[in-house]
N, C-alpha and C positions, 0 to 999 in steps of 0.2 A: 265653447271657447274656440276661437279661430287661432290656428298656429301657422307659422311661416317657416319654411326651410331656407336656410342661408345659402344663396348661390350668387353667381355673378350678376344676375338681373335684379337683385334686391339691394337697395342702399339703405342701411340702417342709420338712424340719426339719434344722437344722445342729447337730451335737453336737461340742463341743470337749473334748479330753482333753489332759492333760499326763502325762508319764512322771516318776515320782518318782525314778528312778535316773539318767537322763541329761538330763532337762529338755526332751525332744523334745515338740513340739506336734503334735497330730493333729486332723484335722477329718473328720467323716463327715457327708455330706449325703445324706439318704435320704427316701423316701416312707414307709418303715416307722417306726412309733413304737417307739423303743427304750426299754424300761423299764429294762433293765440290759444292758450289753454288756461281756463279758469277753474282751478281746483281748490281744495281745502287742505290745510295742514292737519296733522293728527291732533294738534292743540286746539283745533276749531277755528283757526284764523283763515280768512280768505286773502290775507296780505302776502302773496307770493310774488317774487321778482325773478325773472329769468336772468341768470348770471352767465349763461354760456350755451352755445350750440356747437356740436362737432360731429364729424363722421364717426360712426362706431365700427371699428375694423375687426374687433375680436369676434371670431365665429362662435355661435352657440353650439356647444358640443352635445349637451344633453340637458334635459330638464329633470330635476329631482322630483320624484313622485310625492304627492301631498301627504301620503300616509307614512313617510319615513320617520319623521320626528313628531311626537305627540306634543300638543301644547301643554305648558307647565310641567314638562318632564325633563330629566337630565339624560341626554343621549349617550353620555359617557359612563353610565352605570351598567 
């Protein structure tokens, strides 16, 4: 997995999408400029519409390790 460090030379962009079939909202924040992205919604639909593009100004402070929360568990117990 490739990671990026936020600095003045990196311009993050946030892309917002909505699924036409189930109304799910999706956000992709990336350093890569997406001219067009054809993905699939978790409902299985390919009918995604880009509803917005904006600069992402919030810095990434840290990434939560994948082993912190187990799937199908309650982290508050």
